C-alpha positions as CSV (number, residue, x, y, z in Angstrom):
1,M,33.9,23.5,69.1
2,P,34.5,24.4,72.8
3,K,38.1,25.0,73.8
4,F,38.2,22.0,76.2
5,L,37.3,19.6,73.4
6,T,40.1,18.5,71.1
7,R,39.7,16.6,67.8
8,R,41.2,13.2,68.2
9,N,42.5,11.0,65.4
10,S,40.9,7.6,65.2
11,N,43.0,4.8,66.6
12,R,41.0,2.3,64.5
13,I,42.9,0.3,61.9
14,P,41.6,1.2,58.5
15,Q,39.8,-1.6,56.6
16,H,39.8,-3.8,59.8
17,N,36.5,-5.7,60.4
18,Y,36.0,-5.2,64.1
19,S,33.4,-8.1,64.1
20,E,36.3,-10.5,63.4
21,P,37.5,-12.8,66.2
22,G,40.1,-11.2,68.5
23,D,40.7,-9.4,71.8
24,Y,39.4,-5.8,71.9
25,F,40.1,-3.1,74.5
26,V,37.0,-1.1,75.2
27,L,36.8,2.3,77.0
28,I,33.5,3.8,78.0
29,C,33.6,7.3,79.2
30,V,30.9,9.4,81.0
31,E,29.9,12.6,79.3
32,N,31.7,15.6,80.8
33,R,33.8,13.3,83.0
34,Q,31.0,13.2,85.6
35,Q,31.8,10.8,88.4
36,I,28.5,8.9,88.4
37,F,29.7,5.3,89.0
38,G,31.0,5.7,92.5
39,T,34.0,7.1,94.4
40,I,37.5,6.0,95.4
41,V,38.1,5.8,99.1
42,N,41.5,4.7,100.5
43,N,42.6,3.6,97.0
44,Q,39.6,1.3,96.7
45,M,36.7,1.8,94.2
46,I,33.3,2.0,95.9
47,L,30.6,1.4,93.3
48,N,27.2,3.1,93.7
49,D,24.0,1.8,92.1
50,A,25.0,3.0,88.6
51,G,28.5,1.5,89.0
52,N,27.0,-1.8,90.1
53,M,24.7,-1.8,87.1
54,I,27.6,-1.2,84.7
55,N,29.6,-4.0,86.5
56,T,26.7,-6.4,86.3
57,V,26.0,-5.7,82.6
58,L,29.7,-6.3,81.8
59,N,29.7,-9.5,83.7
60,Q,26.6,-10.7,81.8
61,I,28.2,-10.2,78.3
62,P,29.2,-13.9,78.0
63,E,25.7,-15.1,79.1
64,N,23.9,-12.8,76.7
65,Y,26.2,-13.1,73.6
66,A,27.3,-16.4,72.3
67,G,31.0,-16.5,71.3
68,I,31.9,-13.3,73.2
69,D,33.8,-13.4,76.5
70,L,34.9,-10.8,79.0
71,D,38.5,-11.1,80.0
72,K,39.2,-8.3,82.5
73,H,37.3,-5.2,83.3
74,I,37.2,-2.4,85.8
75,V,34.6,0.3,86.6
76,M,36.0,3.7,87.7
77,P,34.1,6.8,88.9
78,N,33.8,8.3,85.4
79,H,34.7,5.5,83.0
80,A,35.0,1.7,82.5
81,H,37.7,-0.4,80.9
82,A,37.1,-3.9,79.5
83,I,38.8,-6.5,77.3
84,I,36.2,-8.2,75.2
85,I,37.1,-11.4,73.4
86,I,35.2,-12.3,70.2
87,R,35.7,-16.0,69.8
88,N,33.8,-16.4,66.5
89,I,32.3,-14.1,63.8
90,V,29.3,-12.2,65.0
91,G,26.5,-10.5,63.1
92,V,23.1,-9.8,64.3
93,D,22.2,-10.2,68.0
94,P,22.0,-14.0,68.6
95,R,18.7,-13.5,70.4
96,I,17.0,-12.2,67.2
97,D,15.5,-14.7,64.7
98,P,16.4,-13.3,61.3
99,N,13.6,-15.3,59.7
100,Q,11.0,-13.2,61.3
101,Y,12.0,-10.2,59.1
102,I,11.7,-12.2,55.8
103,D,8.4,-11.3,54.0
104,P,7.0,-14.6,52.7
105,V,6.0,-14.6,49.0
């Protein structure tokens, strides 16, 4: 393992079902901390095309996933933070018809 990588202990709660309703803090980091989502100018985040794409996708979460809301989020040059709210129990993607995978007898 390279020197700059450290092994982190999981901050997940053992035995917790993360598909259960609740508020979840999500952190998405760019590999090698590359600043690919934009830059900060005069203490203001200026999103580039990649940053705008991430921002758009985060904003579309409630439209694309029934029962899931987005509370707050922010896109930074090399990472994004979001608070995702699961309102009801989720399973498969709501856009998928599970019956299409059943082999009729």
